[in-house]
N, C-alpha and C positions, 0 to 999 in steps of 0.2 A: 453324621456319618464320618468315619475316620478319614475318608479320602475325598470328601466333598468340601472343597475350599476354593476361595477366590484369592488370587495373588494381590498383595499390597501394591500401591502405586509404584514403589521403588523396586518391586520384584524380589525383595529379600525375605519376605514373610508371607504368611497366608492368613486369611480371614475365614473362620468357621461358620457354621450355620447361624449361631447367635449373632455374630457380627454382620452377616449378610442380612438377617432380618432387621437388625438395627438400622442399617443403611436404607433398606426398603422403606421402613417405617418413617425415618426422618425425611426422605425424599417425597414420600407420599404426603406427609403432613405439610411440607413446604409447598408442594404443588396444589393441594387442596386449599390452603390459605390464599395462595395467589389467585386461584380461580374464583374463590369466594369474594375477594376484593374487587374482582372484575365483574361480579354479578353472575358468574357462570357456575354451573353445577357439575360435579363429577362424583359418581356414587361410590368410588373407592375401588379397592381390589382385594383379592384374597390369595393366600399362598397355600398350595397343596404340598404338604410334607409327605414325601414318599421315599422308599428305599428300593434298591435293586432286588429282583426276585431271587438272585443267586446268593443272598445273604444267608449265613448260618443262623441257627436259633439264637446264639449268644449275641450276634450282631443285631438281630431283629429286636431282641429284648433291650439292648442298649439304646437303639434308635427310638424305640417306643418311649423309654424313659426320657430321652432328650426331647422328643416331640411333646410329651406332656408338660415338661418344664417350660418349653418355649410357648406352648399354648397358654399356660398360666401367665406368662409375661406379656405376650402379644395376643390377648384374647380376641381382638377385633381383626387381626391380620391373618391368622391361620384358620383355614376352613375346618368345619366340624364342631360338634357340641362337646362340651366337657362337663362331666358330672351327670347328675340326674335330670 
């Protein structure tokens, strides 16, 4: 989404959806590795990609394209099936 972003640590830039997923994925892997070393188990987490209902058709189409691209890159992180 064009307006869905996270500010960088220094506040001068922003991180889009792909960057946010990268952060989530990295932190999840770190946490799961630490728990595994301690003999503990965490089943993981899933992200639900959604858009505002107020989006126009063009925005929905662009968001769907982005979601499909992110799902291909983060198959185990984003909810939902892809393909047949």
